[in-house]
C-alpha positions as CSV (number, residue, x, y, z in Angstrom):
1,X,0.8,95.2,-58.1
2,X,-2.5,93.8,-58.6
3,X,-4.0,91.5,-56.2
4,X,-7.1,90.1,-56.4
5,X,-10.3,91.0,-54.0
6,X,-10.3,87.1,-52.8
7,X,-6.7,87.5,-52.0
8,X,-6.6,90.7,-50.2
9,X,-9.7,89.6,-47.6
10,X,-7.4,86.6,-47.0
11,X,-4.3,88.8,-46.3
12,X,-6.1,91.7,-45.0
13,X,-4.7,93.9,-48.1
14,X,-1.4,95.7,-48.4
15,X,-0.8,99.7,-47.3
16,X,1.8,101.8,-47.9
17,X,4.3,101.9,-45.8
18,X,5.8,105.6,-46.3
19,X,8.8,103.9,-47.7
20,X,7.2,103.6,-50.9
21,X,7.6,99.7,-50.5
22,X,4.8,97.5,-50.0
23,X,5.0,95.1,-46.0
24,X,2.0,92.8,-45.1
25,X,1.2,93.7,-42.1
26,X,-0.5,90.3,-40.7
27,X,2.5,88.2,-42.0
28,X,4.8,90.4,-39.6
29,X,3.2,89.8,-36.9
30,X,2.8,86.2,-37.4
31,X,6.2,85.1,-38.0
32,X,7.2,85.4,-34.6
33,X,4.2,83.0,-33.5
34,X,5.4,80.7,-35.8
35,X,8.8,80.4,-34.9
36,X,7.9,79.8,-31.2
37,X,5.4,77.1,-32.5
38,X,8.3,75.5,-34.5
39,X,10.4,75.5,-31.4
40,X,7.5,73.9,-29.2
41,X,7.3,71.0,-31.8
42,X,11.1,70.9,-31.7
43,X,11.2,70.3,-28.0
44,X,8.7,67.8,-28.6
45,X,10.0,65.9,-31.1
46,X,13.4,65.8,-29.0
47,X,11.4,64.1,-25.7
48,X,9.6,61.9,-27.9
49,X,12.9,60.3,-29.1
50,X,14.7,60.4,-25.7
51,X,11.4,58.4,-24.4
52,X,12.1,55.9,-27.2
53,X,15.7,55.7,-26.7
54,X,15.3,55.3,-23.0
55,X,12.4,52.3,-23.5
56,X,14.4,50.4,-26.0
57,X,17.6,50.4,-23.3
58,X,15.5,49.4,-20.5
59,X,14.1,46.4,-22.6
60,X,17.6,45.4,-24.0
61,X,18.8,45.3,-20.6
62,X,15.7,43.3,-19.1
63,X,16.7,40.6,-21.7
64,X,19.9,40.2,-20.4
65,X,19.2,39.8,-17.0
66,X,17.0,37.2,-15.2
67,X,14.1,38.5,-12.8
68,X,14.5,37.2,-9.3
69,X,12.0,34.6,-8.1
70,X,9.2,35.9,-5.9
71,X,9.7,34.9,-2.2
72,X,8.2,31.5,-0.5
73,X,6.2,32.0,2.3
74,X,8.2,31.6,4.9
75,X,6.8,29.5,8.4
76,X,10.4,29.8,10.3
77,X,13.5,30.8,10.2
78,X,14.8,27.9,7.9
79,X,13.5,27.8,4.2
80,X,10.1,27.1,3.5
81,X,11.0,25.0,0.6
82,X,12.0,21.3,1.7
83,X,12.5,18.8,-1.3
84,X,10.3,15.5,-0.9
85,X,11.8,12.6,0.0
86,X,11.6,11.4,-3.7
87,X,13.8,13.4,-5.7
88,X,14.2,14.4,-9.3
89,X,16.9,12.4,-9.5
90,X,15.0,9.6,-7.7
91,X,12.2,9.0,-10.7
92,X,9.7,6.1,-9.4
93,X,10.2,3.1,-11.1
94,X,6.3,3.1,-11.7
95,X,4.3,4.7,-14.8
96,X,2.1,7.9,-14.6
97,X,-0.9,5.5,-15.0
98,X,-0.1,3.6,-12.0
99,X,0.6,6.7,-9.9
100,X,-3.2,7.7,-10.9
101,X,-4.0,3.5,-10.0
102,X,-2.6,4.5,-6.6
103,X,-4.8,7.9,-6.2
104,X,-7.9,5.9,-6.9
105,X,-6.9,3.3,-5.1
106,X,-6.2,5.3,-1.9
107,X,-9.4,7.2,-2.4
108,X,-11.5,4.5,-2.4
109,X,-9.8,2.7,0.5
110,X,-10.2,5.7,2.6
111,X,-14.3,6.5,1.3
112,X,-14.9,2.8,2.3
113,X,-12.9,2.7,5.3
114,X,-14.1,6.2,6.9
115,X,-16.6,6.8,9.6
116,X,-19.3,9.5,8.8
117,X,-17.0,12.2,10.5
118,X,-14.7,11.1,7.7
119,X,-12.1,9.4,10.2
120,X,-9.9,6.5,9.6
121,X,-7.4,4.5,11.7
122,X,-4.4,4.2,10.1
123,X,-0.9,1.5,10.6
124,X,1.4,0.7,8.3
125,X,3.7,-2.1,7.7
126,X,6.4,-3.8,5.9
127,X,7.5,-7.5,5.2
128,X,9.3,-8.2,8.5
129,X,5.7,-7.3,10.4
130,X,3.7,-8.9,7.8
131,X,5.5,-12.6,8.1
132,X,3.1,-15.2,9.3
133,X,2.1,-15.6,13.2
134,X,3.9,-11.8,13.2
135,X,2.7,-8.7,14.4
136,X,0.3,-8.1,11.9
137,X,-1.3,-11.2,13.0
138,X,-1.1,-10.1,17.0
139,X,-2.6,-6.8,15.8
140,X,-5.6,-8.1,14.4
141,X,-6.1,-10.4,17.0
142,X,-6.3,-7.6,19.4
143,X,-9.3,-6.0,17.8
144,X,-10.9,-9.5,17.9
145,X,-10.6,-10.5,21.5
146,X,-10.8,-6.4,22.5
147,X,-13.8,-5.4,24.5
148,X,-15.9,-3.6,21.5
149,X,-13.1,-3.0,19.4
150,X,-13.7,-5.9,16.6
151,X,-16.6,-3.5,15.0
152,X,-13.6,-0.9,14.4
153,X,-12.1,-3.2,11.9
154,X,-13.9,-2.0,9.2
155,X,-12.0,1.5,9.7
156,X,-8.6,0.1,9.5
157,X,-6.4,1.3,6.7
158,X,-3.2,-1.1,6.2
159,X,-0.6,1.4,4.6
160,X,2.2,-1.4,3.3
161,X,5.8,-0.1,2.7
162,X,6.8,-2.8,0.1
163,X,5.7,-5.5,-2.1
164,X,5.1,-8.6,0.3
165,X,3.7,-6.6,3.1
166,X,0.8,-5.3,0.3
167,X,0.8,-9.1,-1.1
168,X,0.3,-10.5,2.8
169,X,-2.5,-7.7,3.7
170,X,-4.5,-8.4,0.6
171,X,-4.9,-11.7,1.3
172,X,-5.9,-11.6,5.1
173,X,-7.4,-7.8,5.3
174,X,-8.6,-7.1,1.6
175,X,-10.0,-4.0,0.5
176,X,-7.9,-2.1,3.1
177,X,-4.6,-2.4,2.0
178,X,-2.7,0.8,0.4
179,X,1.1,0.2,-1.3
180,X,2.5,3.3,-0.4
181,X,5.6,3.3,-2.7
182,X,9.1,5.1,-2.1
183,X,11.4,5.1,-4.8
184,X,15.2,4.0,-4.0
185,X,14.2,2.3,-0.4
186,X,14.1,-1.0,0.8
187,X,11.3,-0.7,3.5
188,X,11.0,-4.5,3.7
189,X,13.3,-6.0,6.7
190,X,13.2,-5.4,9.9
191,X,13.9,-1.9,11.3
192,X,15.6,-1.3,14.6
193,X,14.6,1.8,16.4
194,X,17.2,4.6,15.0
195,X,18.9,2.2,12.5
196,X,19.5,2.4,9.3
197,X,16.5,3.1,7.1
198,X,14.3,3.7,10.2
199,X,14.7,7.4,10.0
200,X,13.5,7.1,6.6
201,X,10.5,5.2,7.0
202,X,9.4,7.8,10.1
203,X,9.6,10.6,8.1
204,X,8.0,8.8,5.1
205,X,4.9,8.0,7.3
206,X,5.1,11.4,8.6
207,X,4.6,13.0,5.0
208,X,1.9,10.4,4.2
209,X,-0.6,11.5,7.2
210,X,0.0,15.0,6.4
211,X,-1.3,13.9,3.0
212,X,-4.4,12.5,4.4
213,X,-5.3,16.0,6.4
214,X,-4.8,17.4,3.2
215,X,-7.5,15.2,1.6
216,X,-10.0,16.2,4.7
217,X,-9.5,13.2,6.2
218,X,-9.5,12.8,10.1
219,X,-7.2,9.6,11.5
220,X,-6.1,7.7,14.7
221,X,-2.6,6.6,14.0
222,X,-1.4,3.4,15.5
223,X,1.7,1.5,15.3
224,X,1.5,-1.9,14.5
225,X,2.7,-3.6,17.5
226,X,0.0,-2.1,19.5
227,X,-3.2,-4.1,21.1
228,X,-6.7,-2.2,21.3
229,X,-8.5,-3.8,24.0
230,X,-11.0,-1.4,24.6
231,X,-12.5,1.5,22.1
232,X,-10.3,4.4,22.7
233,X,-12.2,7.2,21.0
234,X,-14.4,7.9,24.2
235,X,-11.3,8.7,26.1
236,X,-10.4,11.8,23.4
237,X,-10.9,15.1,24.5
238,X,-13.2,17.1,22.4
239,X,-12.3,19.9,20.4
240,X,-8.5,19.4,20.4
241,X,-6.8,19.2,17.2
242,X,-3.8,16.7,17.7
243,X,-4.0,14.3,20.6
244,X,-0.6,12.6,21.2
245,X,0.5,9.0,23.6
246,X,3.4,9.6,26.0
247,X,6.5,7.3,26.7
248,X,5.7,8.8,30.6
249,X,2.8,10.4,31.5
250,X,2.9,13.1,34.3
251,X,-0.8,13.3,34.9
252,X,-1.1,16.6,32.9
253,X,-3.0,16.5,29.6
254,X,-1.6,20.2,28.9
255,X,1.9,19.9,30.0
256,X,4.5,20.0,27.3
257,X,6.9,18.0,29.4
258,X,5.1,15.1,28.8
259,X,7.1,13.3,26.1
260,X,5.4,12.4,23.4
261,X,5.4,9.0,21.4
262,X,4.5,9.1,18.1
263,X,3.4,5.2,17.5
264,X,-0.3,6.5,18.5
265,X,-1.7,9.5,17.9
266,X,-5.4,11.2,17.3
267,X,-5.3,13.8,14.5
268,X,-8.3,16.1,13.2
269,X,-8.5,17.7,9.8
270,X,-7.9,21.6,9.5
271,X,-5.9,24.1,8.8
272,X,-3.9,23.7,11.3
273,X,-3.0,20.3,11.9
274,X,-2.3,20.4,7.9
275,X,0.4,24.0,8.6
276,X,1.7,21.6,11.8
277,X,2.4,18.6,10.0
278,X,4.3,20.8,6.9
279,X,5.9,22.5,9.8
280,X,7.0,19.0,11.8
281,X,8.2,17.5,8.4
282,X,10.3,20.6,7.2
283,X,11.6,20.5,10.7
284,X,13.5,17.4,10.2
285,X,16.1,19.6,8.2
286,X,16.7,21.8,11.1
287,X,17.6,18.2,13.7
288,X,19.5,15.9,11.5
289,X,19.6,12.4,12.2
290,X,16.6,12.5,14.2
291,X,12.9,10.9,14.2
292,X,10.0,12.6,13.7
293,X,9.2,12.0,17.6
294,X,12.3,13.2,19.1
295,X,11.6,16.1,16.4
296,X,8.2,16.6,17.7
297,X,9.2,16.5,21.2
298,X,11.6,19.5,20.0
299,X,9.5,22.0,18.7
300,X,6.6,21.2,20.5
301,X,6.8,24.3,22.8
302,X,7.7,26.4,19.1
303,X,6.5,29.8,19.0
304,X,5.2,29.0,15.5
305,X,2.8,26.3,16.8
306,X,1.4,28.7,19.4
307,X,1.0,31.5,16.3
308,X,-1.0,29.2,14.3
309,X,-3.5,27.9,16.8
310,X,-2.7,24.3,17.5
311,X,-4.5,23.0,20.0
312,X,-2.4,19.8,21.4
313,X,-3.1,17.6,24.5
314,X,-1.3,14.4,25.8
315,X,-3.1,11.0,26.2
316,X,-3.1,9.5,29.8
317,X,-1.2,6.6,30.1
318,X,-4.0,5.0,32.2
319,X,-5.9,4.6,28.6
320,X,-3.3,4.6,26.5
321,X,-1.2,2.0,28.0
322,X,2.6,1.3,27.0
323,X,5.7,-1.1,28.0
324,X,7.9,2.3,29.0
325,X,5.3,2.9,31.7
326,X,4.1,-0.5,33.3
327,X,1.4,0.8,36.0
328,X,-1.4,-0.7,34.4
329,X,-4.9,-1.1,35.4
330,X,-6.6,-3.7,33.6
331,X,-10.0,-2.1,34.5
332,X,-9.2,0.9,32.4
333,X,-6.7,0.5,29.5
334,X,-8.2,0.7,26.4
335,X,-4.7,0.4,24.1
336,X,-1.3,-1.4,25.1
337,X,1.7,-0.2,22.9
338,X,4.7,-2.6,22.6
339,X,7.6,0.0,23.2
340,X,10.8,0.4,25.1
341,X,12.0,-3.3,23.3
342,X,14.7,-4.0,21.3
343,X,14.1,-6.8,18.9
344,X,10.7,-8.1,17.0
345,X,10.8,-11.7,18.6
346,X,11.2,-10.1,22.2
347,X,8.2,-7.6,21.3
348,X,5.8,-10.2,19.6
349,X,6.4,-12.4,23.2
350,X,5.3,-9.9,25.4
351,X,2.3,-8.9,23.6
352,X,1.3,-12.2,23.2
353,X,1.4,-12.3,27.0
354,X,-0.8,-9.3,27.3
355,X,-3.2,-11.0,25.0
356,X,-3.4,-14.0,27.1
357,X,-3.5,-11.8,30.5
358,X,-6.7,-10.0,28.7
359,X,-8.2,-13.3,28.0
360,X,-8.0,-14.6,31.0
361,X,-9.1,-11.3,33.0
362,X,-12.1,-11.1,30.9
363,X,-12.6,-14.7,31.7
364,X,-12.4,-14.5,35.2
365,X,-13.6,-10.8,35.7
366,X,-10.4,-10.7,38.7
367,X,-9.0,-7.1,38.2
368,X,-6.0,-8.3,40.8
369,X,-4.9,-10.8,37.7
370,X,-3.9,-7.9,35.8
371,X,-1.1,-8.0,33.3
372,X,2.3,-9.4,33.8
373,X,5.3,-7.4,33.0
374,X,7.1,-7.5,29.5
375,X,10.2,-9.3,31.0
376,X,11.1,-9.8,27.5
377,X,11.8,-6.2,26.4
378,X,13.2,-5.0,29.6
379,X,15.7,-7.6,29.5
380,X,16.4,-6.4,25.8
381,X,17.0,-2.7,27.3
382,X,19.7,-4.0,29.9
383,X,21.7,-5.8,27.4
384,X,21.9,-3.0,25.0
385,X,22.7,-1.0,28.2
386,X,25.6,-3.2,29.3
387,X,26.9,-3.2,25.7
388,X,26.9,0.7,26.1
389,X,28.9,0.2,29.4
390,X,31.2,-2.7,27.8
């Protein structure tokens, strides 16, 4: 057999193995190496095939199983998600255009009414309070006859809960009226405490005020059945997040045993108060059938409130008077709240009596004259007590 020199060089030439046959010595040594390489390639191919197969199986299973949602952040032992008062089933009867107009209108009102420190005075009314010679008129009269309070009217925002209330507000107090729409609920009639839609109205109020904090506005909320006779702002404690009036004040502004009254409160906009209002609003689910004032008194000692660092104080009844605690000093009282009363007529009569006593005091400057007791409201409470006993 003849092999060219080139081929011989490539294969290192064949040699005689002594048996008369020819054998390629390099090929003999290379064959085991090639077989080992082939086995390695087969293992690699098997592994790749297995990997692809497992990937296909996982992909198929993932398409059949829905992923679990990420957990919502919890602020307490109950669910962090709370449906709003207006649910998906209760679509507002106004368009997105009017919603946008409402947002612009609210932004304009807040901007015009706020102080340099972004503070507004907020009150709410429905049709029953907006009637002529009713609560709204007495409320405005208090600012006008008060000592240094008329100038505060420029900072007042009136939140109206129905169309008739809004119409009257625009007529009497233009550019400071906001129509807060609530689908599926009629807030126009008189709402007795803890009766019918009163609870929904109170929680709607809490929800709205919380939204003002998110917008960065401090607010002093005042029920409309409150007379402003002096400027209460100098009486607020500095560096406090949340200050609230009491039905019965025990003399200690830090004592949570004071029973809070939600009808008069001063709140500073910050992360703590935003979180507190969220927690407060959600807590209504823990205490069904309770209004926002009752829930305030149930949660004011909660560990979560301490955790967020909210500083809460209770306003001295010497300056923030009310019909529940009638030992007033006419030389010191700033506002008078017509609470602890049943029936709007009874409340109006006693609030008008307060205005009459105040104007008499201003004209005579006789502190002995003082305020008369709210007898119409007291009798209304006695009548309810008698009915319960019967």
